[in-house]
N, C-alpha and C positions, 0 to 999 in steps of 0.2 A: 392667879394673874398677876402683875404687878405693873404699875405706872410710874417712868421715870424720863428725865429730862437731861439732855448734853448740855446745853447753854443756859443755865440758870439766871442770867443777869439780865436777859430780856424782861423778866417778871418785873423789873425795878420800873419800866414804863407803865404798869398800874398805877403807880402813886400819882403820877401827874393827871391821870386820865380818871380817877378816884376823885381829886381834889376838884379837877372842873365839874365833873357830875354834881358834887356837893354843892358847888357854887352856881351850878345851875338850876338845881333842885331849890336854892334858898329864893331864886326871883320868881317865884311860884307861877309860872308858865304854863304849868301841866294842868290845865283846868277841867279837860274834858278825858273821856276814857280812851278814845282813840289817842291822843297825845300821850298818855301812861304807855298804850303799847307800842307806839313808834319808839320812844325812848328806849323800853326795853329790849326792844330788836336792834337797835343801835347798840348799846351798851354789849350786849352778847357779841355780837358779830365783831366789835372791838376786841373785846377778850379772847375771842376765837383766834384772831389774827396774832396778838401778841403771844399767845400761848403756843400758837404754830411755831412762832419764831425761835423759840427755846427747843426746837427739834424732839417733840415727845413720841416716846414710845412705848408699846406694851409688850410685857414679855408673857409669852404663852407656852405650858410644858409642851414636850414632845415625849410620845411614849415609844417612838421606835429607839431601837439600839443598833449597833453595828459591832458583829463579833466575826473577826477576819483570820483564817491560820497560816501562818506563814512557815513553810517547810524546807529545811537545812537538806539540799539534795547535792552537796559537793563531794568531793571523792572519797575524803575521809568517813563518809558514811553510806560508802556503796553497798547494795545490797538490803539495805532499811527502809527502802520505799512502800514494801506491802504493811511493815510496822507500824508507819507512819498513817497511811490510809485505812488500817484498821482502828486506830485510836481517834481519828477523825469522825470516820462512820459512828461509832460507837457514841461518841459526844454529841454528833447531829439529831440521834435520837431526842434530845432533851431541848431542841430548839423550839421557840416559842413563835408566835405569828407575829408577834411585833419586832421581832430580831431579823434583821439582814446577814447574811453570811456571805463570805468570799473565801476563796482558797488561793493561795498562791506559792510558789517555789522560787528557791534562789539557791547560788552558789556565787560566781562571780558578779553575773548579773541576776536580774527578776523575771519571770514571766507568769502570766495570769493561767492557773488553771480552769477556775471558775470564779467570773465577774461578779461583783457584789450584789444581790439580789434577795428579793423579801420571798420567794416561792422555796419550794421543798428543794433541797439542795441533795443529788448525788455526785459522789467524787467519781469523775471520769478516768479513764486510764492515763497513769501519767505520761507525759510529755516526755521529750528527752531535752536534758538541758545543754546547751551551745557550749559553756566552758564550766568545768566544775573541779579546774584546778585550783581555785582560790576560794575563802570563804569570806563574804563581804555583809555581816551582819546588818551594820551600821546603815550601808547604802539602802540594803533591801527595806529595812524598817523606813527609812526615810520615803523611798518611792513608793511603798504600799499606804504608807497613811497620808501622803499626799493626796493621793486618789479618792479618801474618804471625806465624808462631808463632814465639816468641822463643827456643826452644830448640832451633832446628834452623840452621844453616849457610845465610846469606842473601846474597845478591848480587842488587842491583838494577842494571839495563841502564838508563840515562837516553839517550834518543835526544833531541836537542834543538839549538838555536842557541845557547843559553847566555844569551839577551837576557831579564832579568827586569825586570818592570815592578810588580809586588807583592811584598811580604816580601824577605827577605834569606836566601839560602842561606848565605853565609858564618857565620851566626851559629849555624847548627845542624849544622855539619859535624863540631865536638868532638863532640856528642852521637851521630850515626852511628857515629862513630870508636870511642867507648868502648861502644857496645853491639854492636860485632862486625858491623855490616852495611857490607859492602863495596859499593861504586859504581863501575861500569863508565861511560863517557861514549862516546857516539856523537855527531860533530856533523852535524846536519843544516843544509844551505843552501838556499834558494831561489834558483838561478840564473836562473829564468826570469822573474822579476818584473820589470814596466814599470812606474813610479811616479813621480807629481809629487806635492810636497808643501811646503803652507805652512808653514814653520818658526818663523816669528816675525813680528808686525806691531807696530812702535813707533809709538805717538804720545805726544805730550806730557804729563806727569802732570797739568800745570796750564797752562791757557793765558788769554788775554784776548780778548774778544770783540772781532772787527775783526782780529786779529793773523792773520798767515799762519802757518799750522801746518805742519811736516813732518810727511809720513806713510811710512814706509818699510815694505816687506813683503820678509821675506826668503823665497826659494824654493829647493828644492832638488828635483832631477830625476835620474831613474838614465840617461837618455838626451836627446838634443838634441831639442828638439820645440816645439811652438806653442801658443799658448791663448789665452785672453781673463782678464782680473783685472778683477773689479769690486770697487768701495768704496761700502759705504754708510753711512749716516749717519742714524741713528733707524730704520733698516729703510725707508730710503728712498735709492735710488742716485744717488749724486752723481759719480760718475767710471767710465767706461771704459777699458780700455786695452788692446789688442793687446800680447802679449808674447811675444818670440821666447828660448826657453829653451835655455842651454847641459846639458851633462851636468855635476853638479857644484851647487854654491852660485850664485845668482843673486841679485839685488839692485833691487827696483823703489820708485822714488821718487813722490811725486804732493806737491802743495801746495795746501791749501785754507785758505779764509777762513770761519771758524765766526761766526756772526752771531747763533746760539742762544747762550744761557748754560745753566749747569747742568752735572751729570753727561751726557755725549754719550756714545753706543753708536756706535763706529764698527765696521764688519764686513767685511773682506776676503774675498773668494770667487773659487776659480780653478777656470776651466773648461777641460778637457782631453780630448781623445778619448782612447781604449785606456786609461784610468787604472785602475789594479788597486784603489786604496782611495780611496772618495768622502769617508771618515770624514777624510782629512789634508786637505782642500781648504779650510776655512773657519778662519777665525782672529779673535777679537774682541778688541776694546781701547777702554779708557775714559779720557776726557779731562775733566778739570773745567775748565770754561771759564766764565771771570768776566766782568763788564764791567770798565770803565775803573776802573785803580786809584782808590781811595777815601783819601782825607787829610785827618785831623783835625786844624786848624790852632787852639791853644790859644793864649790871651791872657789877661792878668791882668784881675781885675774893674776898674772904670772906666778902662781903658786900650784902647790898638787896637793892632793889628800891621801892619806894612808889606808882611809876606811874600805875602799874598795877592793882590797886584799883580805881586811878582817869579815867582810859580813859574804854569808855563804851566796854562792851564786848559782846554784844547783835549783834551790826552793826559790831562787828571786831572781827579777831581770833588774839587775841595776846600771843606771845612765848616769854617766859623770859628765857634767859640763863647769865652767868657770860662771861667774856671776854675770859677765858681759852678755852671755850666751842664753840666758833666761830669758823664756818666752815673751811674747807682749799680748797672749790672747788669752781669756779665763779658759778656753777648752783645753788649750794644750797643757794645763794645769791638771785639768779632771781626767787625764788618762793614765795619771800617776796614784798609787794608794798611798804615799808617804814622800816628803822632801825631808832632804836633811841639808842645814846649812853649817857647813864646816869652816870656822873662823872666816866667816864673808864680811866686809865692810858695807855697811847700808848702803855708803854712797854708790858703790857698783850695783845696785840694786834697783832704787829709786821707790819714792813713794806708789807710783801707778802699778808697778809689780808685785810688791809688798800688799799692796789691796787686793791684787788677785787671788796671790796665795793665801790672805786670812778669808776670803769668801771661799776658796775651796775648802779649807778647814772647816769652815763653820756650818757650811749649808750642804755639802756634798760629803763630809766625813774623810779626807784626805788627812793623815797625820803628818806632823811637824817636829822637827827635832833642831836644836841649835845648840854647837859644841862652843867652848871657850877660846880664847887667843887674844893676841893683840887689837884684832881687828875685830872683836865680837862684843855684844850686850852694849853697854855704854860707851865703850871705847869704839866700838863699830858706828855709833850715831845712830840707835835705834830708840832713843828715848822719845817718846808720844806718837812713834810709827805703829802702822797696824801690827806689824812684827810684835813689838811689846803688848799690843793687847791682846795677841792670841795665846803667849808664851805664858807659864805658870809664874814666873817671876818678873818684877820689876828692874827698870835700868837704873833708877836713883836708889843710891845707896842711903839708908836711912839708920840714924843712930848712932853713926861714927864720930869718934871722937878725935880733938889736934888733927882737924884739916887743915890743910895751908889755907893762908889769906890769899886772896886772890884779885888782881886788877885786871879787867877785860874792856877794850874797847872794840866797837865794830864800825868798820869803816868801809862802807856800803856807796856802791855808784848809783846816781839816779838820774844820770844823762837820759837825753830822749831815745836812745837806742835801747835800753833798759825798760822800754815802754811794753806793755804786756804780760804774759805768763813769767818772765824772768823776774819783773821787779816782786811780782806779788810772792813768788817762791821765796826771794832775798828777804823780804820782809817776814815772812811766814817763818823762816830759817831765823831770823834775829830775834823775834818773838818768843822762840821755843827755847832759844839759848837764855833769853831772860827766866824763862820758869825755871830752867836748871840752875839759877845763881841761887845763893842764900841770900839770907834777907841784909847782912852787913857788908857782902861781896861789895866791889867797887866795879861801877859800871859805867861806860858812855857811848854814846853813837852818834857818830857823823857822817852825814850823807853827802854827796860831792857831785858837784857838777864840773863848771868852767871854776868854780871856786867851795872850799868846804862851807859846810853849814853843820855847826854842832846842835844837833837836833836835842840829845840828852849830853848835859855836862857832868864831866867825868868824877862821880863822887859814890858814897856809900848808897847801896840801892834801899831805898824807903819804901817807894809804892812801886811793883810791880805792875799793875793793872793799869796806871798812870804811863809807866814806861812803854809796855806794851801798845797802848792806845797812841802816842807819839810816833812809834814805830809806824804802824801801820797806816798813818794821815801821810807817809810821805809820798810825793807823786813825782813823776818821772819830766827832766826838763833840763835844756842847756848841753853843755858839751862835758869832756873830762878832763881833769885835772887831780893827777894821782898825787904827785910830790906833796903839794901845800896841804892834803888832805892827812897825809901820814906823817908829815913834819907836825902837824897840831896834834894828833894822836900822841905822838911820842914825847912832844912836849907837856901834856896833858898827864902823863904816865911816871915820867922820870922823878920829879918830887917826891912821890908817895912812897911810903913804908910800906912795902907787900912782900910777900915773901915769892909770889908769881905775878907777872905781867904780861900780859899777851895781848896782841892785836890780829883782827882778821880782817883782811883784805878781801872785799868782793868786788868784780869789774868786767865787764864785757867789752873793755876798748882800750884804747893807747893813749899814752899820756900827751898831753900838750907840751910838757916841759921835758927837758933832758937833764935834770940838776943832779946833785951827787947822792945816790940812793945809799950806795955803799959806805960814806963817810955817816951819814943820817943813820942807818942801823949799827955801824960800830959802834958811835956814841951810846948809842942804848941798850948794848949787850953791857955795856959798865952800869948801867940799873937794872940789870937784871930782865931786859925786854925781849921778848921772843915775838917772831913774826909768821904768820900762815897766810896764804894767799889763794884764791880761787879763781881761776879764768873761766867765765861763764860764755860759750859759743865760740865761733869761727873765728870773730872778730878780735878777740882778745891778744894782748901781746903776751905772747907764752913764754917767750924767752925772756922778758923782763921778770914775771911773776914769777916764775921759775928760779932766777936768780935771787930774788927777793926773798923768796922762803928758805932757798939754802944759806944767804947771808945772814938771815934772821933766826937761823935754826929751828925753824919750824917745818910745814911741811905744806905741798902744793898739790892743789887738786885742779886737774883738767877735765872738767864737767862739759860735756856735750847735751846732757840733758837735765835742763834745769830743774826738773822735779827730785833729783838727787839732794840739790842744795840742801835743805833742811836737815839732813842726814847728816851733811858735812859740818856744818855749824854744830848740831847737836855734839858730833864725836869731839869737835875742838875744843866747846865748853867742858864736856864730861874730861876731858883729859886734863884739863887744866883745873878743876875744881874740885875733883874727886881723886883721892888714890885708890883706884879701882884693884890694882892687882895685888894681891895679898902673895908673897913669894915666901913664905914660911913653911918648911917638910911639917907635914902632919900626919895623923890617921884619921881618915874622915869616919865619921860616926853614923852607923848605917840605924835604919829603921826598919821593923820586921814588916812584911808584906809581900804577898804573891804577886808575880814570880821571881822578885828580886832574891828572896831567902835562898833559892837554891844557886845564885850567881855568888853569894858572899858565907856560904856555908863553911869554906876552909879558910876562910880568913879575910883580913880587907889590908892590901899592901900601901905601901905609903905612898904619900902624894906630895910635889914640891911647892904647888900654886894654882891659883885658880882667879876668876874676876869676880868682885864682890857684888852681889844683886840682894834683892830683897824680895823673900817668897809671898806671892798674895795670897790673901786670907783664906782661899778655898782650895787652894793646891795642897798636894802630899808631897811633902820632901821626904824624897828616899834615903840619902846621905846629907850631912851637913858636918860644917868647920867646927871647932871650938869656939868660933865668934858666933856660931846660929847662923852662919851665912849659908845658903844652899848649894849643894855641891850637884846633887841631882834631885830636879822637882819634876812633877807630871801633875797634869789637871784635864779633865775634858773641856774643850771650848766647841760650844754647838755641839754638831754632829762628831767633830774630830777629836782626836787627841795629842797633845803637845808635850814634849819632854826638853827641859833644860839641862844639860849638862855645861858646867861652868869652868872645867880646865880643859886641856887641850888633847888633841890626836896625836902629835908627834912625838911624845915623849918628855918636851922639855919643862914644860910644866907637870904633865902626869904623872913622872917620875917612874917608881915601878910598876905603876898599874900597866905601862906600856910593855914591860917585860913580864907580866904576871900569866900565869897559865890560862885563867879563865877570860883572859883580855878580849878573845874572839866571843866567847860566849855572851860577855858584856854585850857586845854591841847587836849580836842576833838576838837577843832578849829585848833590847831596847828596839829594834825594829818592829819584832813581832809586837809590842804593845801600840806600836804606832800605827799599824795596820787596822782598818776598819774592820768593826764586829761584825759578823756576818748577819746578824740582827737589825743591825744600824741603817736606817733608810730615813733621807729626809721628812717623807710622808707616811701618816698612818692613815688606809683606807680602810673603814669596818663599814658592814652593812647593819643599819639600825632597825629597831622593831618596826616602823613604818616602811620598810623596803627600801629607803633612800641609802645612799652612801654618804658618808661623811668622811671628808677629806681634811686631814688635822694637821699643819706644820709644826712639827715636831720640835724646830727650832725657834720657833715663836720670833720670827724676823719677816714673816712674810703676810702681810696684811691682805694681800689679793692676789690672786691665781687665776693663770688662764690656763683652762683645761679643755681637752680634747679626749674623745674617746671613739676608739673603733672597735669592730669583732673582731673573730679569728680568722674572718674573710676578707679583713681589709677594708669594709664597708664602714663608713660612717655611722655612728650609733646618736640616734636623735636623743636630748637631754634638756633638762631645765635643771637651773642651780639656783639655791638661795645661801647668800653671805648670812650667816649666823652670829658670827665674831669674828673680828681679826685672825686671821691665819686658821680659820674654820668654814668650810664651805658644805653645803648637802648638796649631792647630786641625786636626782630623779631617772633614773632610766626604766623605758619600757622595752624589754627585751627577754627573750626567751632564755632560758637556762643554758650556762655555756660559759664561755670564755671571753672577756673585753679587754682590751688596752687602755690605761689611762696616761695620756701624756699631760704631765701638770709643769707650767712654766710661771714661774713668779717674778715680781716686778724687778729683781736684781738679776734678771736672764737666766737663771739657773732654770736646769731641765731635768726632768726625773719622769720615769717611765717605769710602769708597772703592769704585772697584767692582774686582774681580779675574776676570782670566779662566781658567778650568779649560780648559785645553788638550785636545784627543783626546789617546788614550794614547798612551804612548812605543811599543806594539805596532805602531802605523801610521807610527812614524818611521824614516826610511832609514837602516838600520845593518847593519854586517857581525858575524857569529857572534860572541861572546864566547869565543873558543877559551880564555882564560886561564883565566878561571872554569871551563869542564869541565875543564880540566887540573887546576885546583884542587881541586874537587870529587874527582877521582880519586885524586890522591894523597893527599890528608889521609885518606882512608877507607880506603888500601890498595888501591884500584883501579887499572884502567888505559884510558887513552882507545884505545879499539878501532877498529881498520882491518878486522878477521878478522873475518866473522860467527862462525865456529867458537869463538873465544876466548871466548863468554859462556857457553860451558856446561864450561869447564876447572874443575877440581877447585876448590872453595872452601878456600882455605887455613887458615881457622878450623876445627877440631874441633868439634864438636858432641855435646852428652852430655845423658843424661838422669837427673834424679835421684830416687832411689827410696827413701824414708823407710821403715826398718825397725822403727819403734818397734813397730807394732802387732802385728807378728810376733813379737818379742822377747816382749810382754807374754802373748800366746798360748801360746808356749812355756813361758815361766813359770807360768802357770796350769796348763799341762798337768803339768806337772814338780810343781806343789802338790797336783794332784788325787791324782796317783801315790803322792807321799809321806803324805797322808792316808789313802788306802786301806791301804797297807803297815802303818801304824801302828793304823788301825783293826781290821783284821782278821788282822794277822800273816802272816808270810811262809808258816808251815806251812799254814796256811788255805789260802791263796791257792793254794800248791802242790797242797794236797789237792784243790783242786775242779777244779785243772786234772788231775790225776791220774785223778780219779774219771769225769772227761768222757773223758779216756783210755781208762779200762777198761771203760765205757759202749759208748764207739765200737768197742772190740776184741771185746766179746760180741755186738752188733749184726753186727759181720764175719761173727762165727765162726757166729753161729746164720744167716747169711745162706748161707753157704756149705754150712752141713748141709742146709738147705731144697733147696738146689742139688742135692746128692748125691742126697738122696731120692728128688727128682722124677726123677733121671736112671735112678736105678734101677728103679724104678715104671714107667718107658716103656720097659725094657729086657724086663722082665718081661711085658709085652702082645707 
C-alpha cells in the first residue's frame, strides 16, 4: 500500500496553523483536561481538512490479470482456424483463477468470440467474418485494448501471419508500450494453400493507332500448373492463350495492333483449376491510343514553306497555316503533337499566342521547333518572349566583337487615345528594347501628346534600371502631335558620331499638323538616320506612317493586336544593335548523338548562313559553327522537347543542305524527336503503401490540382484528398478493385485524364509470413514470440494497482471531530459526564429492581 497526494502545495497552510496553535498554547488558557481535549479535536479536524485539500489517495495492489487472444482470420490464413483454436485451447489449460480471459478475431474488422470473463473459458465454434479481404492489425489491437480495464495488468496474444494490408501497427507500438500493454505474438502460416495470381499487367501508357503494342502479364504460382489466359479489349476478348506455369514468377507477352482511339481498357483473366483465390485472377490496364501524330507547320504571312513537302505525309498529319491563322485558344494547340515555326516573325504571332504555345510544350508535352531566316530568332523579335523561354537558345548574342555603335530613340504616343492596354504594351516594348541595348549604346525616349516630352535625354545608356523605370512611369493624356516629336528626335541624333542611328515611332492617331516630313527625313539621311513606324489600332494614319517608313529606309508595322508591339520593338532593336546574320559559307561541326548520327553518317554539306544565337547552359548542341554558334540545338522543356535550327529551309542560307540527299531524312528525324515520348505524361499517379494514390505533377508547375474521379460505369467515386506538398496530392479512395478514371485540372487550366487500376487486395497476393513484424511487435511491447501455448498465461511482469481517493473519508472524519468539538463546548464536559452517569445509575437501579422481583417471585413459589 502506498499513500500519495496530487496537490502538495496545500500543505503550506499547515505553517500558519501551527504558528497560531503555538501562540495559543503560550497564552496558557488550557487549564482543564476538557480544554485540552477540545483543542486536540479541533487541531485534528483542521489538519484533516488541509490534508483532504491535497487530494490524497492510497494505491492498492490488484491481483487480477487480463489475457486476451486476438486471432487473424483474414483471407491469407484461410483454412487455419482449427490450428488457432487448438493452440488457444491448449494454452487455456494453464489459466489461473485470477486471470480474466477473452477471445477476439479480426480481418478488416473485429468481432468478439468470447467476452472478457473470469470463468473457465471454452472456445466456441468460430463465427463467420464479415469481410476477410483486408488485414488491419493496428485497428484490431486498438479496438480490443480499448474494451479492457486500464488498471489491470494486460497481455494480448496475437495469432497472425503478420501481413498487413491496411493500417500501420508500427506507428502505434509506442502507445501500447507506454500504456503497459504487453503483446505476445504467435506466427500462423497457411501451409496447404495452392494458388495462381496475376501480379501485374503492363500496357503502354500512350500509343498511336495502328502501332503494335506490347502487352505483358506477370503471373505467380505456388506450384507448377497449366491454365488459360484471356485478354479483352473494352470487354471484348481479343486473345486466348494456353499457358504452362512454373512454380514462382512467370511472364506472358502478347502483341496487339489497336485500331480504336482514346482510353482503351485492357483486361487480363487467368483460368486455372483448383485455384484457392479467384479474386487475384484478373487485372485491368488502360492505354491512351492516339491517331497519327499531328504537326502544325506555321509560315509567315504572305510567304510559303517548303517543309510540307519534306515531311512524310503517310505517318503524320501535317497542317500548314500562316501566322495570322494561329488559334487563340489553348485547347486548339493541344490537339497537335508538334509545332514548327518556319521563319515566322514574332509580331505576327503576339505574346498571348506565344504564351499558349509555351504552356502546350511545358505542361502537355507538345514539341516545338523554330527555323532560321530574316524574320526569325532575334531578328523576329523573340527576345524576352515565351518562345525564347522554351527554346534551347537565347536570342541575345553574347561574346561578339566589333559590334556597330548605335543611337536609338523611341518616340511614343502618350495621348489619351492610347489609354489602357495600348500604352501598357508600348511601355513594355520600350522597356524590352532598353534591355537589349549595350551599356554604352546611346538611347533616348520621347513621349508626345500635343507636344513632345523628352522623358530620357539622348545620351549613352548608363543606368538601364532607371531608364526602364522612367519609361514605365509615363501616363496617357492630351492630343497627338507627331511632327514636332520626330523633329526633336532627328535634332538629337544628327550631331552624334555613331555607325547606326535609328528612330522608332509608335502612334495610334493622326498628326495635328501637316509639316514637311519628307524634308525632315531626307535631311536625316545625310546623318545616316533611319526610321521605322508602328501603327497601333484602326485610327492610326496608316498611309502617313507607311510613307514615313519608306522615306526613312525602315519598316512599317500595321498592328491590329497591341500584344505584338513588344516583339516589334525587340525586332527593331535587335536589327540595329547586333549583326545577327552570319553569311560566310562553312561546314557545321557535328556532335555525336543518337538519332542524329545516322543522318550525318555520310558527311556534312556546306552551309551559307545562319542567325547567331547563344546556346543555353543545359541545352544539347548537335551542330555548331566555327564561331561556336549553335546551328542545331535541343533540350527538354517541361514535358515537351524543343529544337532550334538557325539556318533557313529555302536553300538561300542552307546552301548545299537543301540539295543534300539526306535533307528529307533530316527533317523527319527532327519531327520524330519533337513528338512526345509514349511514357511522358504531365502527372504520375501511384498507389502508396497506405492504400492512397499519390498524384505528382512531374512538371513542378502546378501547386494545386482540381481532381475528379469516376468509375468504369461513369459513376462519381467519393474520395478525400490531402495536399502533402506543392504539386503533390494524396487521394484516398474507398472503391472495390477495378478501374477508375482520374480527371486532373491545374491552376493553368490544363486538363489530364488517366485510367487507374485498383488492384485486388494485397490479402490475395502470394506472400510469406512477416516474421520480422511479429518479432518487432513483441519486442517493442515487452512481449515474446511464443512457441509453447502454456507461456501465454505466465505472470504479466507489470504490477497492477488500484488507486483509492481518501478525500471524502478525511472530510467525513473532520466533520465528526467538529461535531464532537461543538458538543463539548455546547454542553460542557460535566454535563455530558453527568448524562452518562445518570444513564448508568438508572440502568443499575433497573437491574437491582429486576433482581429483587426475581427473589420475591422465588420466595413466593417456595411458600406454596
